[in-house]
C-alpha positions in Angstrom: -12.1 -24.3 8.6 -9.9 -21.9 6.7 -9.4 -18.3 7.7 -11.3 -17.3 4.6 -14.2 -19.5 5.4 -14.3 -18.2 9.0 -14.4 -14.6 7.7 -17.2 -15.4 5.3 -19.2 -17.1 8.0 -18.8 -14.1 10.3 -19.7 -11.8 7.5 -22.8 -13.8 6.7 -23.9 -13.6 10.4 -23.2 -9.9 10.4 -25.4 -9.3 7.4 -28.2 -11.4 8.9 -28.0 -9.4 12.1 -28.2 -6.2 10.2 -31.4 -7.3 8.4 -32.9 -8.4 11.7 -32.1 -5.0 13.2 -33.6 -3.2 10.2 -36.8 -5.3 10.7 -36.8 -4.3 14.4 -36.6 -0.6 13.4 -39.5 -1.2 10.9 -41.6 -2.8 13.7 -40.8 0.1 15.9 -42.1 2.5 13.2 -45.3 0.4 12.8 -46.0 0.5 16.5 -45.1 4.2 16.8 -47.5 5.2 14.0 -50.2 2.9 15.4 -49.8 4.5 18.8 -50.1 7.9 17.3 -53.3 7.1 15.3 -54.9 5.3 18.2 -53.6 7.8 20.8 -52.2 4.7 22.7 -49.9 6.0 25.3 -49.0 2.5 26.6 -47.9 1.3 23.1 -45.9 4.5 22.7 -44.1 3.8 26.0 -43.2 0.3 24.7 -41.7 1.8 21.6 -39.6 4.1 23.7 -38.4 1.3 25.9 -37.8 -1.0 23.0 -35.5 1.6 21.4 -33.0 0.9 24.1 -32.9 -2.7 22.8 -32.2 -1.5 19.3 -29.4 0.7 20.6 -27.8 -2.1 22.6 -28.0 -4.5 19.6 -26.5 -1.8 17.3 -23.7 -1.3 19.7 -23.1 -5.0 20.1 -23.0 -5.6 16.3 -20.8 -2.5 15.9 -18.3 -3.9 18.4 -18.3 -7.3 16.7 -17.7 -5.7 13.3 -14.7 -3.7 14.6 -13.3 -6.9 16.1 -13.8 -8.6 12.7 -11.7 -5.9 11.1 -8.9 -6.2 13.7 -8.8 -10.0 13.5 -9.1 -10.5 9.7 -7.7 -7.2 8.4 -9.8 -7.4 5.2 -8.8 -5.5 2.1 -10.5 -4.4 -1.2 -14.1 -5.6 -1.5 -14.1 -7.4 1.8 -13.1 -4.2 3.5 -15.9 -2.3 1.7 -18.4 -4.8 2.9 -17.4 -4.3 6.6 -17.3 -0.5 6.2 -20.7 -0.6 4.6 -22.0 -2.7 7.4 -20.9 0.0 9.9 -22.5 2.8 8.0 -25.8 0.9 7.6 -25.8 0.1 11.3 -25.7 3.8 12.1 -28.6 4.6 9.8 -30.7 1.8 11.3 -30.1 3.1 14.8 -31.2 6.5 13.7 -34.3 5.0 12.1 -35.1 3.6 15.5 -34.6 7.0 17.0 -37.1 8.5 14.6 -39.7 5.8 15.5 -39.1 6.6 19.2 -39.7 10.3 18.5 -43.0 9.6 16.9 -43.9 7.7 20.1 -42.9 10.7 22.1 -45.2 12.8 20.0 -48.0 10.4 20.8 -47.4 11.0 24.5 -47.2 14.8 24.1 -50.4 14.8 22.1 -52.3 12.7 24.6 -56.0 12.1 24.1 -57.1 14.4 21.4 -60.5 14.2 19.6 -59.1 15.6 16.4 -58.7 13.2 13.5 -55.2 12.3 12.4 -54.7 13.0 8.7 -54.8 9.8 6.6 -51.9 11.2 4.5 -49.6 10.1 7.4 -50.7 6.5 6.9 -49.8 6.9 3.2 -46.4 8.3 4.1 -45.9 5.5 6.6 -46.7 2.9 3.9 -44.3 4.4 1.4 -41.6 4.5 4.0 -42.1 0.8 4.9 -42.0 -0.2 1.2 -38.7 1.6 1.1 -37.4 -0.3 4.1 -38.4 -3.6 2.5 -36.7 -2.7 -0.8 -33.5 -1.6 1.1 -33.2 -4.9 3.0 -33.7 -6.8 -0.3 -31.1 -4.7 -2.0 -28.7 -5.3 0.9 -29.3 -9.0 1.1 -28.8 -9.6 -2.7 -26.4 -6.6 -3.3 -28.9 -5.4 -5.9 -28.0 -2.0 -7.2 -31.2 -1.8 -9.4 -33.4 -1.9 -6.3 -31.0 0.4 -4.4 -31.3 3.1 -7.1 -35.1 2.9 -7.0 -35.0 4.1 -3.4 -34.4 7.6 -4.7 -37.8 7.7 -6.5 -39.5 6.3 -3.4 -37.8 8.9 -1.2 -39.1 11.6 -3.6 -42.6 10.3 -3.1 -42.2 10.5 0.7 -40.9 14.1 0.3 -44.0 15.0 -1.7 -46.3 13.4 0.9 -44.5 15.4 3.6 -44.9 18.7 1.8 -48.6 18.0 1.2 -49.1 17.4 4.9 -47.2 20.5 6.0 -49.1 22.6 3.5 -52.4 21.4 4.8 -51.3 22.0 8.4 -50.4 25.6 7.6 -54.0 26.1 6.6 -55.1 24.5 9.9 -52.9 26.9 11.8 -54.6 29.9 10.1 -58.2 28.7 10.8 -57.7 26.8 14.1 -55.1 28.6 16.2 -56.5 26.9 19.3 -55.2 23.5 17.9 -51.6 24.5 17.8 -50.4 21.6 20.0 -52.2 19.1 17.7 -50.8 20.7 14.6 -47.3 20.7 15.9 -47.3 17.0 16.8 -48.7 16.1 13.4 -45.9 18.2 11.8 -43.2 16.6 14.0 -44.5 13.1 13.2 -44.4 13.8 9.5 -40.9 15.1 9.8 -39.8 12.0 11.7 -41.2 9.8 9.0 -39.4 11.9 6.4 -36.1 11.5 8.3 -36.7 7.7 8.6 -37.0 7.5 4.8 -33.8 9.6 4.4 -31.9 7.1 6.4 -33.2 4.3 4.2 -31.9 6.3 1.2 -28.5 6.4 2.9 -28.6 2.6 3.1 -29.2 2.6 -0.7 -26.2 4.8 -1.2 -24.1 2.5 1.0 -25.2 -0.5 -1.1 -24.2 1.3 -4.3 -20.8 2.1 -2.7 -20.4 -1.6 -1.7 -21.1 -2.9 -5.2 -19.6 -0.1 -7.4 -16.9 1.2 -5.1 -18.0 4.8 -5.7 -20.1 7.2 -3.7 -23.6 8.1 -5.0 -26.1 10.7 -3.8 -29.7 9.4 -3.9 -31.2 12.3 -1.9 
């Protein structure tokens, strides 16, 4: 096997591992949101424990990527691919952190008879659609899909503002529910931050393909 073939194989493995890690962060988000809606403390604890696995895997892939740079000393487009991989890894790890934070909100909220706003589910769905689009854009280096992440992120931002606006009304009329209101607000914020990191992935893909920095936020 030539040095070039070996580099390409390692790069392909790296890309596959990044997509798997993104999917793991997406599963963490699903579980965290489910734990919040169902007030499932045990599931929330699993999300928190599993975040350590995401962190370890991110660190392992990161180390392997740096070693790849040291061994192969890539230039031009190849170097951009490796740099992009490192940036995307960081964003995925932070996505996992936001899922973990939602799980922590579940635990803080505890058993609460109040109904969780359905708008959070809508926000979660839009965010998951974004994550799927981002992984497809990364897999196929598709800048058309990457650019669409900006519009999807705008939708998440609108959903977030709607939820916060409604919660402000709740604060005025139900001051006794402040803990409930705070945890809803925090969860909405963590979802919004999760989506922001997906948008960062889109920017990284645009940098990879075009060689220029773009701002999708």
